[in-house]
The first five atom37 places (N, CA, C, CB, O) and aatype in JSON, in Angstrom:
{
  "aatype": [20, 20, 20, 20, 20, 20, 20, 20, 20, 20, 20, 20, 20, 20, 20, 20, 20, 20, 20, 20, 20, 20, 20, 20, 20, 20, 20, 20, 20, 20, 20, 20, 20, 20, 20, 20, 20, 20, 20, 20, 20, 20, 20, 20, 20, 20, 20, 20, 20, 20, 20, 20, 20, 20, 20, 20, 20, 20, 20, 20, 20, 20, 20, 20, 20, 20, 20, 20, 20, 20, 20, 20, 20, 20, 20, 20, 20, 20, 20, 20, 20, 20, 20, 20, 20, 20, 20, 20, 20, 20, 20, 20, 20, 20, 20, 20, 20, 20, 20, 20, 20, 20, 20, 20, 20, 20, 20, 20, 20, 20, 20, 20, 20, 20, 20, 20, 20, 20, 20, 20, 20, 20, 20, 20, 20, 20, 20, 20, 20, 20, 20, 20, 20, 20, 20],
  "atom_mask": [
    [1, 1, 1, 1, 1],
    [1, 1, 1, 1, 1],
    [1, 1, 1, 1, 1],
    [1, 1, 1, 1, 1],
    [1, 1, 1, 1, 1],
    [1, 1, 1, 1, 1],
    [1, 1, 1, 1, 1],
    [1, 1, 1, 1, 1],
    [1, 1, 1, 1, 1],
    [1, 1, 1, 1, 1],
    [1, 1, 1, 1, 1],
    [1, 1, 1, 1, 1],
    [1, 1, 1, 1, 1],
    [1, 1, 1, 1, 1],
    [1, 1, 1, 1, 1],
    [1, 1, 1, 1, 1],
    [1, 1, 1, 1, 1],
    [1, 1, 1, 1, 1],
    [1, 1, 1, 1, 1],
    [1, 1, 1, 1, 1],
    [1, 1, 1, 1, 1],
    [1, 1, 1, 1, 1],
    [1, 1, 1, 1, 1],
    [1, 1, 1, 1, 1],
    [1, 1, 1, 1, 1],
    [1, 1, 1, 1, 1],
    [1, 1, 1, 1, 1],
    [1, 1, 1, 1, 1],
    [1, 1, 1, 1, 1],
    [1, 1, 1, 1, 1],
    [1, 1, 1, 1, 1],
    [1, 1, 1, 1, 1],
    [1, 1, 1, 1, 1],
    [1, 1, 1, 1, 1],
    [1, 1, 1, 1, 1],
    [1, 1, 1, 1, 1],
    [1, 1, 1, 1, 1],
    [1, 1, 1, 1, 1],
    [1, 1, 1, 1, 1],
    [1, 1, 1, 1, 1],
    [1, 1, 1, 1, 1],
    [1, 1, 1, 1, 1],
    [1, 1, 1, 1, 1],
    [1, 1, 1, 1, 1],
    [1, 1, 1, 1, 1],
    [1, 1, 1, 1, 1],
    [1, 1, 1, 1, 1],
    [1, 1, 1, 1, 1],
    [1, 1, 1, 1, 1],
    [1, 1, 1, 1, 1],
    [1, 1, 1, 1, 1],
    [1, 1, 1, 1, 1],
    [1, 1, 1, 1, 1],
    [1, 1, 1, 1, 1],
    [1, 1, 1, 1, 1],
    [1, 1, 1, 1, 1],
    [1, 1, 1, 1, 1],
    [1, 1, 1, 1, 1],
    [1, 1, 1, 1, 1],
    [1, 1, 1, 1, 1],
    [1, 1, 1, 1, 1],
    [1, 1, 1, 1, 1],
    [1, 1, 1, 1, 1],
    [1, 1, 1, 1, 1],
    [1, 1, 1, 1, 1],
    [1, 1, 1, 1, 1],
    [1, 1, 1, 1, 1],
    [1, 1, 1, 1, 1],
    [1, 1, 1, 1, 1],
    [1, 1, 1, 1, 1],
    [1, 1, 1, 1, 1],
    [1, 1, 1, 1, 1],
    [1, 1, 1, 1, 1],
    [1, 1, 1, 1, 1],
    [1, 1, 1, 1, 1],
    [1, 1, 1, 1, 1],
    [1, 1, 1, 1, 1],
    [1, 1, 1, 1, 1],
    [1, 1, 1, 1, 1],
    [1, 1, 1, 1, 1],
    [1, 1, 1, 1, 1],
    [1, 1, 1, 1, 1],
    [1, 1, 1, 1, 1],
    [1, 1, 1, 1, 1],
    [1, 1, 1, 1, 1],
    [1, 1, 1, 1, 1],
    [1, 1, 1, 1, 1],
    [1, 1, 1, 1, 1],
    [1, 1, 1, 1, 1],
    [1, 1, 1, 1, 1],
    [1, 1, 1, 1, 1],
    [1, 1, 1, 1, 1],
    [1, 1, 1, 1, 1],
    [1, 1, 1, 1, 1],
    [1, 1, 1, 1, 1],
    [1, 1, 1, 1, 1],
    [1, 1, 1, 1, 1],
    [1, 1, 1, 1, 1],
    [1, 1, 1, 1, 1],
    [1, 1, 1, 1, 1],
    [1, 1, 1, 1, 1],
    [1, 1, 1, 1, 1],
    [1, 1, 1, 1, 1],
    [1, 1, 1, 1, 1],
    [1, 1, 1, 1, 1],
    [1, 1, 1, 1, 1],
    [1, 1, 1, 1, 1],
    [1, 1, 1, 1, 1],
    [1, 1, 1, 1, 1],
    [1, 1, 1, 1, 1],
    [1, 1, 1, 1, 1],
    [1, 1, 1, 1, 1],
    [1, 1, 1, 1, 1],
    [1, 1, 1, 1, 1],
    [1, 1, 1, 1, 1],
    [1, 1, 1, 1, 1],
    [1, 1, 1, 1, 1],
    [1, 1, 1, 1, 1],
    [1, 1, 1, 1, 1],
    [1, 1, 1, 1, 1],
    [1, 1, 1, 1, 1],
    [1, 1, 1, 1, 1],
    [1, 1, 1, 1, 1],
    [1, 1, 1, 1, 1],
    [1, 1, 1, 1, 1],
    [1, 1, 1, 1, 1],
    [1, 1, 1, 1, 1],
    [1, 1, 1, 1, 1],
    [1, 1, 1, 1, 1],
    [1, 1, 1, 1, 1],
    [1, 1, 1, 1, 1],
    [1, 1, 1, 1, 1],
    [1, 1, 1, 1, 1],
    [1, 1, 1, 1, 1],
    [1, 1, 1, 1, 1]
  ],
  "atom_positions": [
    [[7.69, 76.65, -151.17], [7.45, 75.13, -151.69], [8.7, 74.82, -152.25], [6.23, 74.9, -152.84], [9.28, 75.68, -152.91]],
    [[9.17, 73.81, -152.11], [10.08, 72.76, -152.34], [9.81, 72.82, -153.68], [9.9, 71.37, -151.61], [8.72, 73.17, -154.14]],
    [[10.96, 72.44, -154.46], [11.53, 72.23, -156.13], [10.45, 70.59, -156.1], [14.03, 71.97, -156.43], [10.15, 69.83, -155.18]],
    [[10.18, 70.62, -157.43], [9.91, 69.65, -157.76], [10.39, 68.45, -158.52], [9.29, 69.97, -158.01], [9.88, 67.33, -158.62]],
    [[11.97, 69.13, -159.22], [12.38, 68.16, -159.65], [14.0, 68.64, -158.99], [11.99, 67.91, -161.28], [14.33, 69.74, -158.54]],
    [[14.74, 67.53, -159.11], [16.11, 67.5, -158.61], [17.14, 66.54, -160.18], [16.02, 66.45, -156.74], [16.66, 65.94, -161.15]],
    [[18.44, 66.73, -159.87], [19.52, 66.53, -160.32], [19.67, 65.15, -160.67], [20.38, 66.99, -159.54], [20.19, 64.58, -159.7]],
    [[19.48, 64.45, -161.49], [20.0, 62.86, -161.56], [21.07, 62.84, -162.49], [18.85, 61.74, -162.1], [21.09, 63.4, -163.58]],
    [[22.04, 62.1, -161.94], [23.67, 61.7, -162.56], [23.67, 59.95, -162.45], [25.25, 62.54, -161.32], [23.61, 59.3, -161.4]],
    [[23.78, 59.4, -163.88], [24.7, 58.43, -163.64], [25.59, 57.87, -164.58], [24.12, 57.55, -163.19], [25.52, 57.53, -165.76]],
    [[26.48, 57.89, -163.65], [28.17, 57.4, -164.5], [28.21, 56.13, -164.09], [29.86, 58.23, -163.98], [27.86, 55.66, -163.01]],
    [[28.79, 55.48, -165.29], [29.55, 54.31, -165.48], [30.96, 54.71, -165.73], [29.01, 53.47, -166.6], [31.28, 55.89, -165.86]],
    [[31.95, 53.51, -165.82], [33.18, 53.8, -165.9], [33.63, 54.0, -167.49], [33.9, 52.72, -165.16], [34.84, 54.06, -167.72]],
    [[32.49, 54.13, -168.84], [32.97, 54.29, -169.26], [32.45, 55.91, -170.21], [33.21, 53.1, -169.49], [32.97, 56.33, -171.25]],
    [[31.18, 56.62, -169.36], [30.54, 57.29, -169.69], [29.78, 58.22, -168.52], [29.96, 56.58, -170.45], [29.89, 57.99, -167.31]],
    [[29.18, 59.04, -168.96], [28.66, 59.77, -168.08], [26.77, 59.65, -168.6], [29.54, 61.37, -168.13], [26.2, 60.58, -169.16]],
    [[26.2, 58.52, -168.3], [25.22, 57.89, -169.12], [23.83, 59.07, -169.06], [24.86, 56.2, -168.42], [23.0, 59.24, -169.96]],
    [[23.89, 59.66, -167.95], [22.29, 60.3, -167.72], [22.82, 61.68, -166.84], [20.95, 59.04, -166.59], [23.68, 61.66, -165.96]],
    [[22.13, 62.79, -167.3], [22.48, 63.94, -166.0], [21.97, 65.1, -166.56], [24.21, 64.25, -165.53], [22.28, 65.76, -167.55]],
    [[20.82, 65.24, -165.42], [19.73, 66.25, -165.88], [18.33, 65.94, -164.95], [19.41, 66.03, -167.66], [17.69, 64.92, -164.66]],
    [[18.23, 67.28, -164.69], [16.67, 67.26, -164.33], [15.64, 66.14, -164.14], [16.11, 67.9, -165.24], [15.42, 65.63, -165.23]],
    [[15.03, 65.65, -163.31], [14.05, 64.99, -163.04], [13.26, 64.83, -162.33], [14.17, 64.41, -163.06], [13.66, 64.77, -161.16]],
    [[11.9, 64.68, -162.51], [10.86, 64.65, -161.59], [11.02, 63.32, -160.31], [9.49, 64.5, -162.57], [10.8, 63.24, -159.1]],
    [[11.52, 62.4, -161.38], [11.27, 61.13, -160.37], [12.29, 60.23, -160.49], [9.95, 60.31, -160.62], [12.93, 60.56, -161.49]],
    [[12.84, 59.12, -159.92], [13.79, 58.22, -160.32], [13.21, 56.86, -159.59], [15.34, 58.71, -159.89], [12.66, 57.02, -158.51]],
    [[13.33, 55.41, -160.18], [12.95, 54.42, -159.95], [14.15, 53.43, -160.22], [11.81, 54.29, -160.58], [14.63, 53.35, -161.36]],
    [[14.62, 52.68, -159.21], [15.85, 51.62, -159.43], [15.54, 50.6, -158.29], [17.55, 52.34, -159.26], [14.61, 50.63, -157.48]],
    [[16.47, 49.79, -158.42], [15.96, 48.55, -157.63], [17.22, 48.19, -156.48], [15.66, 47.14, -158.81], [18.18, 47.74, -157.11]],
    [[17.44, 48.24, -155.26], [18.39, 47.72, -154.52], [18.43, 46.51, -153.91], [18.57, 48.39, -153.76], [17.67, 45.57, -154.15]],
    [[19.6, 46.54, -152.86], [19.35, 45.29, -152.51], [18.58, 45.14, -151.19], [20.55, 44.62, -152.51], [18.67, 44.31, -150.28]],
    [[17.83, 46.18, -151.38], [16.58, 46.0, -150.2], [15.16, 46.01, -150.75], [16.59, 47.26, -149.08], [14.22, 45.91, -149.96]],
    [[14.95, 46.13, -152.11], [13.87, 46.74, -152.86], [13.95, 47.18, -153.58], [13.28, 47.34, -152.6], [15.13, 47.47, -153.79]],
    [[13.04, 47.64, -154.6], [12.68, 48.71, -155.41], [12.68, 50.26, -154.52], [11.19, 48.29, -156.01], [12.07, 50.39, -153.46]],
    [[13.47, 51.38, -155.15], [12.82, 52.21, -154.39], [12.68, 53.63, -155.82], [13.84, 52.52, -152.72], [13.09, 53.6, -156.98]],
    [[11.94, 54.74, -155.07], [11.5, 55.72, -155.74], [11.6, 56.81, -155.07], [10.39, 55.55, -156.14], [10.93, 57.08, -154.07]],
    [[12.68, 57.68, -155.72], [13.09, 58.72, -155.33], [12.19, 59.83, -155.86], [14.37, 58.79, -155.63], [11.63, 59.41, -156.87]],
    [[11.85, 61.0, -155.61], [11.03, 62.37, -155.14], [12.2, 63.51, -155.16], [10.26, 62.23, -153.38], [13.31, 62.98, -155.32]],
    [[12.24, 64.85, -155.06], [12.57, 65.85, -155.15], [12.67, 66.17, -153.56], [11.76, 66.57, -156.08], [11.53, 66.49, -153.22]],
    [[13.47, 66.21, -152.54], [13.56, 66.37, -150.91], [13.54, 64.85, -150.4], [12.12, 67.32, -150.18], [13.01, 64.65, -149.31]],
    [[14.01, 63.89, -151.01], [14.27, 62.44, -150.18], [15.3, 62.48, -148.95], [14.92, 61.28, -151.24], [16.44, 62.92, -148.91]],
    [[14.75, 62.04, -148.27], [15.77, 61.98, -146.91], [17.38, 61.24, -147.57], [14.88, 60.68, -145.39], [17.55, 60.46, -148.5]],
    [[18.1, 61.71, -146.89], [19.42, 61.46, -147.41], [19.47, 59.5, -147.26], [20.76, 62.5, -146.29], [18.73, 58.85, -146.52]],
    [[20.35, 59.05, -148.01], [20.27, 57.48, -148.17], [21.69, 57.23, -149.27], [18.48, 56.91, -148.98], [21.94, 57.87, -150.29]],
    [[22.4, 56.21, -148.74], [23.13, 55.56, -149.52], [22.69, 53.98, -149.75], [24.42, 55.74, -149.01], [22.44, 53.24, -148.8]],
    [[22.63, 53.53, -151.29], [22.5, 51.91, -151.14], [23.33, 51.3, -152.22], [20.91, 51.32, -151.31], [24.13, 51.92, -152.92]],
    [[23.12, 50.26, -152.28], [23.67, 49.48, -153.5], [22.44, 48.79, -153.64], [25.08, 48.49, -153.34], [21.57, 48.33, -152.91]],
    [[22.81, 48.92, -155.5], [22.24, 48.8, -156.34], [21.94, 47.11, -156.97], [22.85, 49.7, -157.01], [22.85, 46.28, -156.91]],
    [[21.2, 46.92, -157.29], [21.07, 45.1, -157.97], [20.81, 45.65, -159.5], [19.29, 43.79, -157.22], [20.6, 46.83, -159.77]],
    [[20.86, 44.59, -160.45], [20.65, 44.54, -161.71], [18.62, 44.88, -161.97], [21.37, 42.86, -162.18], [17.69, 44.26, -161.45]],
    [[18.58, 45.93, -162.84], [16.95, 45.87, -162.65], [16.93, 47.25, -164.3], [16.13, 46.67, -160.34], [17.66, 47.6, -165.23]],
    [[15.98, 47.46, -163.88], [15.59, 48.45, -165.08], [15.26, 49.91, -163.79], [13.77, 47.7, -166.32], [14.79, 49.89, -162.65]],
    [[15.75, 50.99, -164.62], [15.76, 52.06, -164.02], [14.89, 53.27, -164.39], [16.9, 52.33, -164.02], [15.13, 53.66, -165.54]],
    [[13.99, 53.93, -163.78], [12.99, 54.37, -164.61], [13.32, 55.75, -164.49], [11.54, 53.98, -164.26], [13.37, 56.1, -163.31]],
    [[13.58, 56.67, -165.33], [13.67, 58.46, -165.37], [12.1, 58.9, -165.84], [15.04, 59.17, -166.79], [11.57, 58.62, -166.91]],
    [[11.52, 59.69, -164.68], [10.5, 60.05, -164.73], [10.9, 62.04, -165.14], [9.74, 59.44, -163.28], [11.64, 62.75, -164.46]],
    [[10.12, 62.48, -166.44], [10.61, 63.55, -166.28], [9.16, 64.53, -166.88], [12.13, 63.58, -167.05], [8.09, 63.93, -166.93]],
    [[9.18, 65.66, -167.21], [8.23, 66.18, -167.32], [7.41, 65.49, -169.2], [8.74, 67.84, -166.99], [6.34, 65.06, -169.64]],
    [[8.38, 65.72, -169.55], [8.1, 64.94, -171.05], [8.22, 63.6, -170.93], [9.11, 65.31, -172.23], [8.8, 63.05, -171.87]],
    [[7.89, 63.01, -170.19], [7.89, 61.63, -170.19], [8.71, 60.02, -169.48], [8.02, 61.72, -171.24], [9.78, 60.37, -168.98]],
    [[8.62, 59.38, -169.41], [9.41, 58.02, -168.19], [10.6, 57.26, -169.86], [7.35, 56.04, -167.2], [10.21, 56.9, -170.97]],
    [[11.88, 57.3, -169.33], [12.77, 56.69, -169.95], [13.02, 55.69, -168.99], [13.84, 57.47, -170.39], [12.91, 55.67, -167.76]],
    [[13.5, 54.59, -170.08], [13.96, 53.45, -169.2], [15.51, 52.95, -169.62], [12.84, 52.17, -169.37], [15.95, 53.12, -170.76]],
    [[16.29, 52.27, -168.48], [17.36, 51.94, -169.09], [17.84, 50.2, -168.16], [18.5, 53.46, -168.92], [17.3, 49.79, -167.13]],
    [[18.66, 49.68, -168.72], [19.25, 48.63, -167.8], [20.21, 49.02, -167.05], [19.74, 47.57, -168.41], [21.28, 49.52, -167.4]],
    [[19.81, 48.79, -165.89], [21.21, 49.36, -164.7], [21.59, 48.32, -164.09], [20.88, 50.48, -163.37], [20.97, 47.65, -163.26]],
    [[23.11, 48.14, -164.72], [24.09, 46.83, -163.38], [24.47, 47.05, -163.09], [24.84, 45.84, -163.19], [25.34, 47.7, -163.67]],
    [[24.48, 46.91, -161.57], [24.97, 46.78, -160.45], [25.65, 48.2, -160.1], [25.83, 45.6, -160.46], [26.13, 48.86, -161.02]],
    [[25.7, 48.65, -158.82], [26.49, 49.63, -158.61], [25.72, 50.1, -157.26], [26.65, 50.66, -159.87], [24.99, 49.42, -156.55]],
    [[26.19, 51.79, -157.08], [25.73, 52.36, -155.89], [24.98, 53.96, -156.09], [27.05, 52.39, -154.92], [25.38, 54.64, -157.04]],
    [[24.09, 54.41, -155.33], [23.1, 55.23, -155.51], [23.58, 56.48, -154.53], [21.69, 54.51, -155.19], [23.32, 55.94, -153.46]],
    [[23.99, 57.51, -154.25], [23.48, 58.22, -153.12], [22.53, 59.18, -153.44], [24.46, 58.81, -152.42], [22.39, 59.72, -154.54]],
    [[21.74, 59.42, -152.2], [20.39, 60.48, -152.4], [20.68, 61.4, -151.62], [18.89, 60.02, -152.04], [20.7, 61.12, -150.42]],
    [[20.98, 62.69, -152.02], [20.54, 63.62, -151.46], [19.23, 64.64, -152.08], [21.67, 64.18, -151.27], [18.8, 64.63, -153.23]],
    [[18.64, 65.75, -150.64], [17.93, 66.37, -151.13], [17.3, 66.63, -152.64], [18.34, 67.01, -150.72], [16.2, 66.42, -153.15]],
    [[18.96, 67.37, -153.26], [18.67, 68.24, -154.4], [19.58, 67.46, -155.42], [19.05, 69.95, -154.17], [20.13, 68.2, -156.24]],
    [[19.81, 66.31, -155.51], [20.83, 65.55, -156.43], [20.71, 64.09, -156.25], [22.34, 65.96, -156.12], [20.67, 63.57, -155.13]],
    [[20.65, 63.47, -157.28], [20.6, 61.6, -156.56], [22.25, 61.6, -157.82], [18.31, 59.88, -157.26], [22.39, 62.38, -158.77]],
    [[23.3, 60.43, -157.38], [24.36, 60.41, -158.2], [24.32, 58.48, -158.05], [25.91, 61.5, -157.56], [24.28, 57.9, -156.97]],
    [[24.34, 57.91, -159.19], [24.23, 56.54, -159.27], [25.9, 56.23, -159.87], [22.8, 56.05, -160.35], [26.24, 56.98, -160.79]],
    [[26.47, 55.66, -159.62], [27.34, 55.07, -159.88], [27.69, 53.62, -160.11], [27.79, 55.45, -159.29], [27.95, 52.86, -159.18]],
    [[27.67, 53.16, -161.7], [26.96, 51.74, -162.04], [28.22, 51.23, -162.51], [25.59, 51.66, -163.24], [29.31, 51.81, -162.6]],
    [[27.78, 49.59, -162.9], [28.84, 49.0, -163.54], [28.83, 49.52, -164.92], [28.78, 47.54, -163.47], [29.67, 50.2, -165.5]],
    [[27.69, 49.05, -165.32], [27.24, 49.68, -166.68], [25.64, 49.72, -166.56], [27.77, 48.71, -168.09], [24.94, 49.4, -165.6]],
    [[25.17, 50.36, -168.18], [23.84, 51.14, -167.64], [23.82, 51.13, -169.42], [23.9, 52.98, -166.39], [24.87, 51.36, -170.03]],
    [[22.71, 50.88, -170.05], [22.46, 50.83, -171.48], [20.69, 51.15, -171.64], [23.0, 49.19, -172.11], [19.83, 50.86, -170.81]],
    [[20.52, 51.84, -173.0], [19.37, 52.51, -173.16], [18.61, 51.07, -174.17], [19.67, 54.27, -173.97], [19.47, 50.25, -174.49]],
    [[17.61, 50.83, -174.52], [16.98, 49.56, -175.12], [17.69, 49.79, -176.29], [15.29, 49.39, -175.27], [18.67, 49.05, -176.31]],
    [[17.62, 50.45, -177.21], [18.32, 50.04, -178.69], [20.18, 50.01, -178.57], [17.77, 51.48, -180.02], [21.04, 49.87, -179.45]],
    [[20.27, 50.18, -177.24], [21.83, 49.79, -176.94], [21.68, 48.29, -176.74], [22.59, 50.59, -175.49], [22.48, 47.61, -177.39]],
    [[21.04, 47.79, -176.16], [21.38, 46.26, -176.14], [21.2, 45.33, -177.39], [20.54, 45.66, -175.11], [20.29, 45.42, -178.21]],
    [[22.31, 44.35, -177.39], [22.48, 43.15, -178.3], [21.37, 42.31, -177.61], [24.1, 42.39, -178.33], [21.73, 41.92, -176.5]],
    [[20.62, 42.08, -177.83], [19.26, 41.09, -177.66], [20.09, 39.59, -178.15], [17.61, 41.66, -178.95], [20.14, 38.97, -177.09]],
    [[20.52, 39.02, -178.85], [21.25, 37.84, -179.07], [22.41, 37.73, -178.01], [21.78, 37.83, -180.53], [22.5, 36.66, -177.41]],
    [[22.94, 38.33, -177.83], [24.36, 38.09, -176.88], [23.59, 38.11, -175.43], [25.79, 39.55, -177.03], [24.08, 37.39, -174.56]],
    [[22.56, 38.79, -175.14], [21.66, 38.61, -173.84], [21.39, 37.54, -173.53], [20.53, 39.12, -173.8], [21.48, 37.18, -172.36]],
    [[20.96, 36.69, -174.55], [20.46, 35.51, -174.62], [21.3, 34.2, -174.58], [19.8, 35.57, -175.63], [20.9, 33.16, -174.04]],
    [[22.62, 34.37, -175.28], [23.56, 33.59, -175.37], [23.68, 33.9, -173.63], [24.82, 33.93, -176.59], [23.41, 32.96, -172.88]],
    [[24.0, 34.98, -173.15], [24.69, 35.03, -171.64], [23.67, 34.11, -171.28], [24.82, 36.6, -170.65], [24.05, 32.96, -171.08]],
    [[22.46, 34.36, -171.15], [21.21, 33.89, -170.01], [21.46, 32.37, -170.12], [19.32, 34.37, -170.48], [21.49, 31.61, -169.15]],
    [[21.66, 31.91, -171.7], [21.43, 30.48, -171.58], [23.02, 29.99, -170.63], [21.2, 29.7, -173.4], [22.97, 29.24, -169.65]],
    [[23.92, 30.4, -171.01], [25.24, 30.09, -170.42], [25.22, 30.0, -168.88], [26.26, 31.15, -170.85], [25.78, 29.08, -168.29]],
    [[24.59, 30.93, -168.3], [24.37, 31.11, -166.75], [23.29, 30.07, -166.42], [23.86, 32.71, -166.3], [23.37, 29.63, -165.27]],
    [[22.34, 29.61, -167.14], [21.59, 28.6, -166.74], [22.23, 27.26, -167.11], [20.3, 28.75, -167.27], [21.71, 26.29, -166.56]],
    [[23.39, 27.01, -168.04], [24.17, 25.91, -167.97], [25.27, 25.63, -166.65], [24.85, 25.99, -169.22], [25.65, 24.59, -166.12]],
    [[25.55, 26.84, -166.44], [26.44, 26.59, -165.33], [25.49, 26.49, -163.81], [27.63, 27.89, -165.34], [25.96, 25.91, -162.83]],
    [[24.38, 27.02, -163.77], [23.67, 26.96, -162.56], [22.93, 25.21, -162.48], [22.43, 28.37, -162.6], [22.62, 24.49, -161.53]],
    [[22.88, 25.06, -163.75], [22.41, 23.46, -163.84], [23.18, 22.1, -163.85], [21.78, 23.33, -164.98], [22.97, 20.89, -163.84]],
    [[24.37, 23.13, -163.9], [25.53, 22.22, -163.75], [25.67, 21.36, -162.83], [26.54, 22.78, -163.66], [25.79, 20.18, -163.17]],
    [[25.69, 21.69, -161.58], [26.08, 21.24, -160.21], [27.46, 20.71, -160.11], [25.15, 20.2, -159.72], [27.72, 19.59, -159.67]],
    [[28.25, 21.49, -160.52], [29.36, 21.28, -160.9], [30.06, 22.26, -159.12], [29.62, 21.94, -162.81], [29.68, 23.29, -158.56]],
    [[30.83, 21.56, -158.9], [31.61, 22.24, -157.48], [32.17, 23.76, -157.28], [32.93, 21.42, -157.25], [32.04, 24.65, -156.44]],
    [[32.97, 23.56, -158.67], [33.88, 24.83, -159.34], [33.22, 26.18, -159.7], [34.51, 24.38, -160.72], [33.71, 27.3, -159.81]],
    [[31.75, 25.66, -159.89], [30.77, 27.16, -160.19], [30.5, 28.05, -159.71], [29.79, 27.2, -160.37], [29.5, 27.82, -159.02]],
    [[30.86, 29.21, -159.63], [30.24, 30.04, -158.64], [29.25, 30.56, -158.41], [30.61, 30.73, -158.49], [29.16, 31.76, -158.68]],
    [[28.34, 30.01, -157.95], [26.91, 30.23, -158.03], [26.47, 31.71, -157.82], [26.23, 29.36, -157.02], [25.33, 32.0, -158.18]],
    [[27.0, 32.36, -157.45], [26.36, 34.06, -156.79], [26.58, 34.59, -158.58], [27.86, 35.32, -155.03], [25.66, 35.01, -159.28]],
    [[27.75, 34.47, -158.92], [27.92, 34.47, -160.0], [27.33, 34.65, -161.24], [28.22, 33.89, -159.97], [27.16, 35.67, -161.91]],
    [[26.96, 33.12, -161.5], [26.13, 33.12, -162.11], [24.77, 33.16, -162.03], [26.38, 32.58, -162.48], [24.06, 32.95, -163.01]],
    [[24.35, 33.4, -160.94], [23.14, 34.0, -160.67], [22.96, 35.46, -161.32], [23.01, 34.03, -159.21], [22.1, 35.85, -162.1]],
    [[24.05, 36.15, -160.74], [24.13, 37.44, -160.95], [24.41, 37.59, -163.13], [25.66, 38.02, -159.69], [23.9, 38.52, -163.76]],
    [[25.2, 36.56, -163.76], [25.38, 36.94, -164.93], [23.63, 36.88, -165.65], [26.62, 35.92, -165.58], [23.3, 37.47, -166.68]],
    [[22.88, 36.16, -164.94], [21.64, 35.82, -165.29], [20.87, 36.96, -165.12], [21.16, 34.74, -164.61], [20.42, 37.6, -166.07]],
    [[20.68, 37.27, -163.84], [19.93, 38.46, -163.66], [19.9, 40.02, -164.74], [20.45, 38.78, -162.31], [19.07, 40.82, -165.17]],
    [[21.21, 39.79, -164.81], [21.79, 41.21, -165.82], [20.75, 40.41, -167.37], [24.44, 41.31, -166.15], [19.55, 40.7, -167.46]],
    [[21.31, 39.6, -168.25], [20.88, 38.72, -168.91], [19.3, 39.27, -169.45], [21.01, 37.45, -168.05], [18.83, 39.73, -170.49]],
    [[18.73, 38.88, -167.89], [17.43, 38.59, -168.22], [16.73, 40.41, -168.0], [16.75, 37.14, -167.03], [15.64, 40.74, -168.48]],
    [[17.6, 41.33, -167.23], [16.81, 42.43, -167.45], [17.0, 42.91, -168.77], [17.05, 43.44, -166.52], [16.05, 43.54, -169.25]],
    [[18.12, 42.73, -169.56], [18.55, 43.27, -170.87], [17.12, 42.81, -171.68], [20.18, 42.52, -171.52], [16.24, 43.55, -172.11]],
    [[17.19, 41.75, -171.72], [16.24, 40.58, -172.53], [14.88, 41.16, -172.31], [16.31, 38.83, -171.87], [14.28, 41.48, -173.34]],
    [[14.19, 41.4, -170.99], [13.0, 41.61, -170.78], [12.97, 43.67, -171.39], [12.67, 41.03, -168.91], [12.04, 44.03, -172.12]],
    [[13.68, 44.36, -171.09], [13.92, 45.99, -171.31], [13.98, 45.55, -173.45], [16.12, 46.87, -170.16], [13.04, 45.96, -174.13]],
    [[14.56, 45.16, -173.79], [15.04, 45.18, -175.16], [13.54, 44.89, -175.37], [16.35, 44.1, -175.76], [13.01, 45.78, -176.03]],
    [[12.58, 43.74, -174.92], [11.75, 43.47, -175.42], [10.24, 44.64, -175.66], [11.73, 42.37, -174.77], [9.28, 44.63, -176.42]],
    [[10.71, 45.53, -174.55], [9.38, 46.62, -174.24], [9.61, 47.69, -175.6], [9.56, 47.68, -172.36], [8.66, 48.38, -175.98]],
    [[10.43, 47.74, -176.02], [10.61, 48.39, -177.33], [9.8, 48.55, -178.74], [11.56, 47.92, -177.64], [10.29, 49.2, -179.66]]
  ]
}
């Protein structure tokens, strides 16, 4: 019988955010939400800003995951993330300010506004605000 757990590593440029045995991990890719269990088929995917859910025997942990890549192998999942934050690490007022800035840029209608960048900033801010509000 196959193992029910696998190793999950979430690595950002500044730290190893998470490294441990998990039962399941859920995250958002460019193709939609994905849930990974032990023995998953090999896959590489691009991640979008969203909440990563890490399920272990003792409960579920959630964190804000901002962009990156995931490599899924039968016995290990590696996430290379732009950044990742636990709810208690999120500065809600800073996230709210980022949300308002992104919304102003999107509503401005100016040609020099990078719409994709503003939309990404808005997604990141909303993810942070949503996750911090769950505490």
